[in-house]
TINULUM-221087 format. One record per atom (N, C-alpha, C): residue in one letter; residue number from 1; atom name; y negated, z negated, x. Coordinates in Angstrom, 1 decimal. Atoms other than C-alpha are relative to their C-alpha. Layout:
! residues N
rest|nr|atom|yy|zz|xx
A|NUM|CA|Y|Z|X $
...
***
This chain:
! residues 152
rest|nr|atom|yy|zz|xx
M|1|N|-0.6|-0.8|-1.2 $
M|1|CA|-47.6|-11.7|11.9 $
M|1|C|-0.7|1.2|-0.3 $
A|2|N|0.8|-1.2|0.1 $
A|2|CA|-49.8|-8.6|12.7 $
A|2|C|0.8|1.2|0.1 $
F|3|N|-1.0|-1.1|-0.3 $
F|3|CA|-47.0|-6.3|13.9 $
F|3|C|1.2|-0.5|0.6 $
V|4|N|-1.1|0.2|-0.5 $
V|4|CA|-43.6|-6.1|14.9 $
V|4|C|0.5|1.0|1.0 $
V|5|N|-0.6|-1.0|-0.9 $
V|5|CA|-42.2|-4.6|18.0 $
V|5|C|1.6|-0.3|0.3 $
F|6|N|-1.4|0.1|0.0 $
F|6|CA|-38.5|-4.0|18.1 $
F|6|C|0.3|0.5|1.5 $
D|7|N|-0.4|-0.3|-1.5 $
D|7|CA|-37.1|-4.0|21.8 $
D|7|C|-1.3|0.0|0.7 $
E|8|N|1.2|0.1|-0.7 $
E|8|CA|-40.3|-5.1|23.5 $
E|8|C|0.3|0.6|1.5 $
G|9|N|0.0|-0.5|-1.3 $
G|9|CA|-40.7|-3.0|26.8 $
G|9|C|1.0|1.1|0.0 $
N|10|N|-0.9|-1.1|0.2 $
N|10|CA|-38.2|-0.5|25.4 $
N|10|C|1.2|0.2|1.0 $
Y|11|N|-1.0|0.1|-0.9 $
Y|11|CA|-35.3|-1.6|27.4 $
Y|11|C|1.4|0.4|-0.4 $
L|12|N|-1.3|-0.4|0.5 $
L|12|CA|-32.4|-0.7|25.1 $
L|12|C|0.1|1.5|-0.3 $
L|13|N|-0.2|-1.3|0.3 $
L|13|CA|-31.1|2.8|24.9 $
L|13|C|0.3|0.2|-1.5 $
K|14|N|-0.2|0.2|1.6 $
K|14|CA|-31.4|3.5|21.2 $
K|14|C|-0.9|1.2|-0.9 $
N|15|N|0.7|-0.9|0.9 $
N|15|CA|-32.6|5.8|18.2 $
N|15|C|-0.4|-0.9|-1.0 $
T|16|N|0.2|0.9|1.2 $
T|16|CA|-34.3|3.8|15.4 $
T|16|C|-0.8|0.6|-0.9 $
T|17|N|1.0|-0.5|1.2 $
T|17|CA|-36.0|4.4|12.2 $
T|17|C|-0.6|-1.4|-0.5 $
F|18|N|0.8|1.2|0.4 $
F|18|CA|-38.5|1.7|11.6 $
F|18|C|-1.4|0.3|-0.5 $
Q|19|N|1.2|-0.4|0.6 $
Q|19|CA|-41.3|2.5|9.3 $
Q|19|C|-1.0|-1.0|0.0 $
R|20|N|1.1|1.0|-0.1 $
R|20|CA|-44.5|0.7|9.9 $
R|20|C|-1.2|0.6|-0.7 $
S|21|N|1.2|-0.6|0.5 $
S|21|CA|-47.9|1.1|8.2 $
S|21|C|-1.0|0.3|0.8 $
Y|22|N|0.9|-0.3|-0.8 $
Y|22|CA|-50.9|2.5|9.5 $
Y|22|C|-0.7|-1.0|0.7 $
Y|23|N|0.7|1.2|-0.8 $
Y|23|CA|-52.6|-0.8|10.2 $
Y|23|C|0.9|-0.7|0.9 $
E|24|N|-0.8|0.6|-1.0 $
E|24|CA|-49.4|-2.2|11.8 $
E|24|C|0.0|0.8|1.3 $
L|25|N|-0.1|-1.0|-1.1 $
L|25|CA|-49.4|0.8|14.2 $
L|25|C|-1.2|-0.2|0.7 $
K|26|N|1.3|0.3|-0.5 $
K|26|CA|-53.1|0.3|14.8 $
K|26|C|-0.1|-1.3|0.8 $
L|27|N|0.0|1.3|-0.7 $
L|27|CA|-52.7|-3.3|15.7 $
L|27|C|0.9|0.1|1.2 $
Q|28|N|-1.0|-0.1|-1.1 $
Q|28|CA|-49.5|-2.6|18.1 $
Q|28|C|-0.8|0.9|1.0 $
A|29|N|0.7|-0.9|-0.9 $
A|29|CA|-51.6|0.2|19.7 $
A|29|C|-1.0|-0.8|0.8 $
K|30|N|1.1|0.8|-0.7 $
K|30|CA|-54.4|-2.2|20.4 $
K|30|C|0.4|-1.3|0.6 $
M|31|N|-0.4|1.4|-0.3 $
M|31|CA|-52.6|-5.5|21.0 $
M|31|C|1.2|-0.2|0.7 $
A|32|N|-1.2|0.2|-0.5 $
A|32|CA|-49.2|-4.9|22.3 $
A|32|C|-0.1|-0.3|1.6 $
N|33|N|0.0|0.4|-1.4 $
N|33|CA|-48.6|-6.4|25.8 $
N|33|C|0.4|1.2|1.0 $
N|34|N|-0.7|-0.9|-1.0 $
N|34|CA|-46.3|-3.6|27.3 $
N|34|C|-0.7|1.5|-0.4 $
A|35|N|0.8|-1.4|0.1 $
A|35|CA|-48.0|0.0|27.8 $
A|35|C|1.1|0.9|-0.8 $
I|36|N|-1.0|-1.0|0.9 $
I|36|CA|-44.6|1.6|26.3 $
I|36|C|-0.1|-0.5|-1.4 $
D|37|N|0.1|0.6|1.3 $
D|37|CA|-45.1|-0.5|23.2 $
D|37|C|-1.2|0.6|-0.7 $
R|38|N|1.4|-0.6|0.5 $
R|38|CA|-48.8|0.7|22.8 $
R|38|C|0.4|1.6|-0.2 $
W|39|N|-0.4|-1.5|0.0 $
W|39|CA|-47.4|4.3|23.5 $
W|39|C|0.8|0.3|-1.3 $
E|40|N|-0.6|-0.3|1.3 $
E|40|CA|-45.0|4.2|20.7 $
E|40|C|-0.7|-0.3|-1.2 $
A|41|N|1.0|0.0|1.2 $
A|41|CA|-47.6|3.1|18.3 $
A|41|C|-0.7|1.0|-0.1 $
L|42|N|0.9|-1.1|-0.1 $
L|42|CA|-49.9|5.7|19.4 $
L|42|C|0.7|1.3|-0.5 $
S|43|N|-0.8|-1.2|0.3 $
S|43|CA|-47.1|8.4|19.1 $
S|43|C|0.3|0.0|-1.5 $
E|44|N|-0.2|0.2|1.4 $
E|44|CA|-46.3|7.2|15.6 $
E|44|C|-1.0|0.2|-0.9 $
L|45|N|1.2|-0.1|0.6 $
L|45|CA|-49.8|7.1|14.5 $
L|45|C|-0.4|1.5|-0.5 $
K|46|N|0.4|-1.5|0.4 $
K|46|CA|-50.2|11.0|14.7 $
K|46|C|0.9|0.5|-1.0 $
K|47|N|-0.8|-0.6|1.1 $
K|47|CA|-47.4|11.5|12.2 $
K|47|C|-0.4|-0.4|-1.4 $
L|48|N|0.6|0.7|1.4 $
L|48|CA|-49.1|9.5|9.4 $
L|48|C|-1.1|0.9|-0.6 $
P|49|N|1.1|-0.7|0.7 $
P|49|CA|-51.3|11.1|6.6 $
P|49|C|-1.5|-0.4|0.7 $
Q|50|N|1.3|0.6|-0.4 $
Q|50|CA|-54.3|8.9|8.1 $
Q|50|C|-0.4|0.7|1.4 $
A|51|N|0.2|-0.6|-1.3 $
A|51|CA|-54.1|10.8|11.4 $
A|51|C|-1.2|0.6|0.2 $
Q|52|N|1.4|-0.7|-0.3 $
Q|52|CA|-57.2|12.9|11.0 $
Q|52|C|-1.0|-0.7|-0.7 $
S|53|N|1.1|0.7|0.9 $
S|53|CA|-59.2|10.3|8.9 $
S|53|C|-1.1|-0.5|0.9 $
P|54|N|1.0|0.5|-0.7 $
P|54|CA|-62.6|9.3|10.1 $
P|54|C|0.3|-1.3|0.7 $
E|55|N|-0.3|1.4|-0.4 $
E|55|CA|-61.3|5.7|10.7 $
E|55|C|0.9|0.1|1.3 $
N|56|N|-0.8|-0.1|-1.1 $
N|56|CA|-58.5|6.9|12.9 $
N|56|C|-0.7|0.7|1.3 $
V|57|N|0.6|-0.6|-1.2 $
V|57|CA|-60.7|9.2|15.0 $
V|57|C|-0.9|-1.1|0.6 $
D|58|N|0.7|1.1|-0.6 $
D|58|CA|-63.1|6.3|15.6 $
D|58|C|0.9|-1.1|0.8 $
F|59|N|-1.0|1.0|-0.6 $
F|59|CA|-60.1|4.0|16.5 $
F|59|C|0.5|0.6|1.3 $
L|60|N|-0.5|-0.6|-1.1 $
L|60|CA|-58.7|6.6|18.9 $
L|60|C|-1.0|0.0|1.1 $
M|61|N|1.2|-0.1|-1.1 $
M|61|CA|-62.1|7.0|20.7 $
M|61|C|0.0|-1.4|0.6 $
Q|62|N|0.2|1.4|-0.3 $
Q|62|CA|-62.4|3.2|20.9 $
Q|62|C|1.2|-0.4|1.1 $
R|63|N|-1.0|0.3|-0.8 $
R|63|CA|-58.8|2.9|22.2 $
R|63|C|0.1|0.8|1.3 $
F|64|N|0.0|-0.8|-1.3 $
F|64|CA|-59.3|5.7|24.9 $
F|64|C|-0.8|-0.7|1.0 $
E|65|N|0.9|0.6|-0.9 $
E|65|CA|-62.1|3.7|26.4 $
E|65|C|0.6|-1.4|0.4 $
A|66|N|-0.5|1.5|-0.5 $
A|66|CA|-60.3|0.4|26.4 $
A|66|C|1.4|-0.1|0.6 $
E|67|N|-1.3|-0.1|-0.6 $
E|67|CA|-56.7|1.7|27.4 $
E|67|C|-0.1|0.0|1.5 $
T|68|N|0.0|0.2|-1.4 $
T|68|CA|-55.8|1.0|30.9 $
T|68|C|1.1|1.0|0.6 $
F|69|N|-1.2|-0.9|-0.4 $
F|69|CA|-52.4|3.0|31.1 $
F|69|C|-0.3|1.5|-0.1 $
R|70|N|0.3|-1.5|0.1 $
R|70|CA|-52.8|6.8|31.9 $
R|70|C|0.7|0.7|-0.8 $
E|71|N|-0.8|-0.8|1.0 $
E|71|CA|-50.1|8.1|29.7 $
E|71|C|-0.4|-0.3|-1.3 $
N|72|N|0.5|0.3|1.5 $
N|72|CA|-51.6|6.3|26.6 $
N|72|C|-1.3|0.6|0.1 $
K|73|N|1.3|-0.8|0.1 $
K|73|CA|-55.1|7.7|27.5 $
K|73|C|0.4|1.3|0.0 $
L|74|N|-0.4|-1.5|0.1 $
L|74|CA|-53.3|11.2|27.8 $
L|74|C|0.3|0.1|-1.4 $
E|75|N|-0.6|-0.3|1.3 $
E|75|CA|-51.6|10.8|24.4 $
E|75|C|-1.4|-0.1|-0.9 $
I|76|N|1.1|0.1|0.8 $
I|76|CA|-54.9|9.6|22.9 $
I|76|C|-0.9|1.3|0.1 $
A|77|N|0.7|-1.3|-0.2 $
A|77|CA|-56.8|12.5|24.4 $
A|77|C|0.5|1.3|-0.6 $
Q|78|N|-0.7|-1.2|0.8 $
Q|78|CA|-54.2|15.1|23.1 $
Q|78|C|-0.1|-0.2|-1.6 $
Q|79|N|0.2|0.3|1.6 $
Q|79|CA|-54.4|13.5|19.6 $
Q|79|C|-1.4|0.5|-0.3 $
L|80|N|1.3|-0.3|0.4 $
L|80|CA|-58.2|13.8|19.6 $
L|80|C|-0.3|1.6|0.1 $
L|81|N|0.2|-1.5|0.0 $
L|81|CA|-58.1|17.4|20.9 $
L|81|C|0.6|0.7|-1.2 $
D|82|N|-0.7|-0.5|1.2 $
D|82|CA|-55.6|18.2|18.2 $
D|82|C|-0.8|-0.1|-1.3 $
I|83|N|0.9|0.2|1.3 $
I|83|CA|-57.9|16.8|15.4 $
I|83|C|-1.3|0.8|0.2 $
L|84|N|1.2|-1.0|-0.3 $
L|84|CA|-60.9|18.7|16.9 $
L|84|C|0.4|1.3|-0.4 $
N|85|N|-0.3|-1.4|0.4 $
N|85|CA|-59.0|22.0|16.7 $
N|85|C|0.5|0.2|-1.3 $
A|86|N|-0.1|-0.2|1.5 $
A|86|CA|-57.8|21.3|13.2 $
A|86|C|-1.1|0.0|-0.8 $
N|87|N|1.2|0.1|0.7 $
N|87|CA|-61.3|20.8|12.2 $
N|87|C|-1.3|0.9|0.6 $
I|88|N|1.0|-0.7|-0.8 $
I|88|CA|-63.2|23.2|14.5 $
I|88|C|-0.9|0.9|-1.0 $
N|89|N|0.7|-0.9|1.0 $
N|89|CA|-64.1|25.5|11.7 $
N|89|C|-1.2|-0.7|-0.8 $
K|90|N|1.4|0.8|0.5 $
K|90|CA|-66.3|22.8|10.0 $
K|90|C|-1.1|0.0|0.8 $
I|91|N|1.1|0.0|-0.8 $
I|91|CA|-68.2|22.5|13.0 $
I|91|C|-0.6|1.4|0.2 $
Q|92|N|0.6|-1.4|0.0 $
Q|92|CA|-68.7|26.3|13.4 $
Q|92|C|-0.5|0.5|-1.2 $
L|93|N|0.6|-0.3|1.3 $
L|93|CA|-69.6|26.7|9.9 $
L|93|C|-1.2|-0.7|-0.4 $
G|94|N|1.2|0.6|0.1 $
G|94|CA|-72.3|24.3|10.4 $
G|94|C|0.1|-1.3|-1.0 $
D|95|N|-0.2|1.2|0.9 $
D|95|CA|-70.7|21.5|8.2 $
D|95|C|-0.6|-1.1|0.6 $
N|96|N|0.7|1.0|-0.6 $
N|96|CA|-73.0|18.6|8.7 $
N|96|C|0.9|-1.3|0.1 $
N|97|N|-0.9|1.0|-0.2 $
N|97|CA|-70.3|16.3|9.9 $
N|97|C|-0.4|-0.6|1.4 $
N|98|N|0.3|0.6|-1.3 $
N|98|CA|-71.7|13.8|12.5 $
N|98|C|1.2|-0.4|0.9 $
Q|99|N|-1.1|0.4|-0.7 $
Q|99|CA|-68.3|12.5|13.3 $
Q|99|C|0.8|1.2|0.8 $
L|100|N|-0.5|-1.3|-0.6 $
L|100|CA|-66.9|16.0|14.1 $
L|100|C|-0.9|0.4|1.4 $
A|101|N|0.9|-0.4|-1.3 $
A|101|CA|-69.8|16.7|16.5 $
A|101|C|0.0|-1.2|1.0 $
K|102|N|-0.3|1.1|-1.1 $
K|102|CA|-69.3|13.2|18.2 $
K|102|C|1.4|0.3|0.6 $
L|103|N|-1.3|-0.3|-0.5 $
L|103|CA|-65.7|14.1|18.6 $
L|103|C|0.0|1.2|1.0 $
E|104|N|0.2|-1.1|-1.0 $
E|104|CA|-66.7|17.5|20.1 $
E|104|C|-0.5|-0.4|1.5 $
D|105|N|0.5|0.5|-1.3 $
D|105|CA|-68.8|15.7|22.6 $
D|105|C|0.9|-0.8|0.8 $
F|106|N|-0.8|0.8|-0.6 $
F|106|CA|-66.3|13.3|23.3 $
F|106|C|1.1|0.8|0.8 $
C|107|N|-1.0|-0.8|-0.7 $
C|107|CA|-63.7|15.9|24.1 $
C|107|C|-0.6|0.8|1.2 $
I|108|N|0.6|-0.7|-1.0 $
I|108|CA|-66.1|17.7|26.3 $
I|108|C|0.0|-0.9|1.4 $
K|109|N|0.0|1.1|-1.1 $
K|109|CA|-66.3|14.5|28.5 $
K|109|C|1.4|0.0|0.6 $
L|110|N|-1.4|0.0|-0.6 $
L|110|CA|-62.5|14.8|28.9 $
L|110|C|0.2|1.1|1.3 $
F|111|N|0.0|-1.1|-1.0 $
F|111|CA|-63.2|18.0|31.3 $
F|111|C|-0.3|-0.7|1.4 $
S|112|N|0.4|0.5|-1.3 $
S|112|CA|-64.5|15.6|33.8 $
S|112|C|0.6|-1.4|0.2 $
N|113|N|-0.7|1.2|-0.2 $
N|113|CA|-62.2|12.7|33.5 $
N|113|C|0.7|-0.2|1.3 $
S|114|N|-0.6|0.1|-1.3 $
S|114|CA|-60.7|11.2|36.6 $
S|114|C|1.4|0.1|0.0 $
I|115|N|-1.4|-0.3|0.2 $
I|115|CA|-57.2|11.7|35.3 $
I|115|C|0.3|1.4|0.0 $
T|116|N|-0.3|-1.6|0.0 $
T|116|CA|-55.9|15.1|36.3 $
T|116|C|0.8|0.4|-1.4 $
E|117|N|-0.8|-0.6|1.4 $
E|117|CA|-53.5|15.4|33.1 $
E|117|C|-0.9|0.0|-1.0 $
I|118|N|1.0|-0.1|1.2 $
I|118|CA|-56.5|14.6|30.8 $
I|118|C|-0.8|1.1|0.1 $
R|119|N|0.9|-1.3|-0.2 $
R|119|CA|-58.6|17.3|32.4 $
R|119|C|0.8|1.2|-0.4 $
R|120|N|-0.8|-1.1|0.5 $
R|120|CA|-55.6|19.6|32.0 $
R|120|C|0.1|0.2|-1.4 $
A|121|N|-0.1|0.0|1.5 $
A|121|CA|-55.2|18.8|28.3 $
A|121|C|-1.2|0.6|-0.7 $
A|122|N|1.2|-0.7|0.5 $
A|122|CA|-59.0|19.5|27.9 $
A|122|C|0.1|1.5|0.1 $
V|123|N|-0.1|-1.5|-0.3 $
V|123|CA|-58.4|22.9|29.5 $
V|123|C|0.9|0.8|-1.0 $
E|124|N|-0.8|-0.8|0.9 $
E|124|CA|-55.5|23.7|27.4 $
E|124|C|-0.2|-0.1|-1.4 $
K|125|N|0.1|0.3|1.5 $
K|125|CA|-56.4|22.3|24.0 $
K|125|C|-1.4|0.2|-0.5 $
S|126|N|1.3|0.0|0.6 $
S|126|CA|-60.2|22.5|23.8 $
S|126|C|-0.3|1.3|-0.6 $
P|127|N|0.4|-1.3|0.5 $
P|127|CA|-61.7|25.2|21.7 $
P|127|C|-1.1|0.5|0.8 $
V|128|N|1.2|-0.6|-0.8 $
V|128|CA|-63.9|27.4|23.6 $
V|128|C|-1.0|0.5|-0.7 $
N|129|N|1.1|-0.5|0.8 $
N|129|CA|-67.2|27.9|22.2 $
N|129|C|-1.3|-0.3|0.8 $
I|130|N|1.4|0.1|-0.8 $
I|130|CA|-71.1|27.7|23.3 $
I|130|C|0.1|-1.4|0.6 $
K|131|N|0.1|1.2|-0.5 $
K|131|CA|-70.8|24.0|23.8 $
K|131|C|0.9|-0.5|1.2 $
T|132|N|-1.0|0.2|-0.9 $
T|132|CA|-67.6|23.9|25.8 $
T|132|C|0.3|1.1|1.0 $
M|133|N|-0.1|-0.9|-0.9 $
M|133|CA|-67.9|27.0|27.7 $
M|133|C|-0.2|-0.3|1.4 $
Q|134|N|0.2|0.4|-1.4 $
Q|134|CA|-69.5|25.6|30.8 $
Q|134|C|0.8|-1.0|0.5 $
P|135|N|-0.8|1.1|-0.7 $
P|135|CA|-67.4|22.5|31.3 $
P|135|C|1.4|0.8|0.1 $
F|136|N|-1.2|-0.8|0.0 $
F|136|CA|-64.4|25.0|30.6 $
F|136|C|0.2|0.6|1.3 $
M|137|N|0.1|-0.7|-1.3 $
M|137|CA|-65.5|27.3|33.4 $
M|137|C|0.1|-0.9|1.2 $
N|138|N|0.0|0.9|-1.1 $
N|138|CA|-66.2|24.5|35.7 $
N|138|C|1.6|-0.7|0.3 $
A|139|N|-1.4|0.5|-0.2 $
A|139|CA|-62.5|23.1|35.0 $
A|139|C|0.8|1.0|0.6 $
L|140|N|-1.0|-1.0|-0.6 $
L|140|CA|-61.0|26.4|36.0 $
L|140|C|-0.2|0.0|1.6 $
K|141|N|0.1|0.0|-1.6 $
K|141|CA|-62.4|25.8|39.5 $
K|141|C|0.5|-1.2|0.6 $
D|142|N|-0.6|1.4|-0.5 $
D|142|CA|-60.9|22.3|39.7 $
D|142|C|1.2|0.2|0.9 $
S|143|N|-1.1|-0.3|-0.9 $
S|143|CA|-58.6|22.3|42.7 $
S|143|C|1.4|-0.6|-0.4 $
S|144|N|-1.2|0.4|0.5 $
S|144|CA|-56.1|20.4|40.7 $
S|144|C|0.9|1.0|-0.9 $
Y|145|N|-0.7|-0.9|0.9 $
Y|145|CA|-55.1|23.5|38.7 $
Y|145|C|0.3|1.4|0.8 $
L|146|N|-0.4|-1.6|-0.5 $
L|146|CA|-53.6|27.1|39.4 $
L|146|C|-0.8|0.9|-0.9 $
Y|147|N|0.4|-1.0|1.0 $
Y|147|CA|-55.5|28.4|36.5 $
Y|147|C|-1.2|1.0|0.7 $
Y|148|N|1.2|-0.8|-0.6 $
Y|148|CA|-58.7|29.6|38.8 $
Y|148|C|0.7|1.1|0.5 $
R|149|N|-0.6|-1.1|-0.6 $
R|149|CA|-56.3|31.9|40.6 $
R|149|C|0.2|1.3|-0.9 $
D|150|N|-0.1|-1.0|0.9 $
D|150|CA|-55.7|33.8|37.4 $
D|150|C|-1.3|0.7|-0.5 $
W|151|N|1.4|-0.6|0.3 $
W|151|CA|-59.4|34.3|36.8 $
W|151|C|-0.7|0.6|0.8 $
E|152|N|0.7|-0.7|-1.0 $
E|152|CA|-60.5|35.5|40.1 $
E|152|C|0.2|1.6|0.0 $
***
């Protein structure tokens, strides 16, 4: 058995305490049939010590591309932006970390995502620096937001 889903589809009103390992949550986030079950696994992943590990960053970037449900994509984008913000000093100090640079490039792509909520998360959570300045300024002009009025 790869993972356990209690109340598949989340039909029961309940509070549960159900501890699962990092690998069980990864498998659930990847393989659960219902979007809500994948979302629950993604939400739990960010609470674990491995949340900022290189393995988890790669997993989240892969899940973002494969995920079909918009709320799950938003959860993944927000987690990746939080990881980038927590580690931005390493990039700015010139730490030679290819994964962080790859993560920064990935997050820049979020500014042009077709899902409005993901673009909004990019505006709200992306660190503004030389690489993100132009996509950030372009996003402020996006008609989906009220931000631009504040900058006129």
